[in-house]
NUNUVO-733365 format. One line per 10 residues: number of its first residue (from 1); their letters; for each residue x, y, z of C-alpha. Coordinates in steps of 0.1 Angstrom, whole numbers, plus 5000, padded with zeros to 4 digits. Layout:
<rs>
NUM) a) X:Y:Z  ...
</rs>
This chain:
<rs>
1) mkrfllvllv) 5041:5365:5107  5005:5364:5096  5014:5373:5060  5039:5345:5060  5013:5320:5072  4988:5332:5047  5013:5329:5018  5023:5295:5030  4986:5284:5031  4980:5297:4996
11) vllgwgvyer) 5011:5279:4983  5001:5247:5000  4965:5249:4986  4979:5256:4951  5002:5227:4953  4973:5205:4965  4952:5215:4935  4981:5209:4912  4989:5174:4926  4952:5164:4933
21) enlwafpdii) 4953:5133:4911  4984:5120:4929  4971:5129:4963  4938:5111:4955  4957:5079:4944  4979:5079:4976  4956:5059:4998  4956:5030:4973  4994:5028:4974  4994:5018:5011
31) saytakeycs) 4973:4987:5007  4985:4978:4972  5022:4980:4982  5016:4959:5014  4996:4932:4996  5020:4929:4967  5052:4930:4987  5040:4906:5014  5028:4882:4987  5062:4883:4970
41) cryvmnndae) 5081:4879:5003  5059:4850:5015  5052:4830:4983  5080:4840:4959  5109:4842:4983  5094:4816:5007  5100:4835:5039  5081:4829:5070  5050:4851:5078  5066:4869:5108
51) ychgyvkqwl) 5095:4880:5087  5073:4892:5059  5050:4912:5082  5081:4931:5094  5093:4935:5059  5062:4953:5047  5055:4973:5079  5050:5010:5071  5047:5042:5091  5010:5044:5081
61) ptsqftddst) 4992:5014:5096  4968:4990:5077  4934:4983:5092  4929:4947:5080  4953:4920:5068  4943:4885:5055  4967:4858:5043  4948:4830:5027  4977:4805:5025  4957:4778:5007
71) rkiitvsgmg) 4948:4800:4977  4979:4823:4982  4959:4855:4983  4968:4885:5004  4941:4911:5011  4950:4944:5028  4928:4973:5038  4943:5007:5047  4932:5043:5046  4897:5032:5034
81) rhnsaqwqse) 4909:5012:5004  4912:4974:4998  4937:4956:4976  4945:4920:4970  4975:4902:4955  4977:4866:4944  5005:4843:4937  5004:4832:4900  5034:4809:4895  5071:4806:4902
91) rqgcrldp) 5078:4823:4869  5052:4851:4872  5053:4857:4909  5025:4877:4925  5000:4900:4908  4977:4927:4922  4941:4920:4915  4923:4946:4895
</rs>
């Protein structure tokens, strides 16, 4: 049993080293996805705010959410990262800010 756990640990560590770039990028995905999809739901599809909050709800929670409806900018923080999406036009939809 101890050998199995040791082998499993070594395999997981090896996989973590192999996928380190993807694992490092993961925290950005949470806030970026939420900001972009909420912006599209709210300002491209013209759904109400309550519906869009349910639409983008994820298993991993976000820590801060701001919807500036006058400028149509969504700012989301989660897992220590911040991302914003802004509505561009009817033709272009929403875009993540760099």
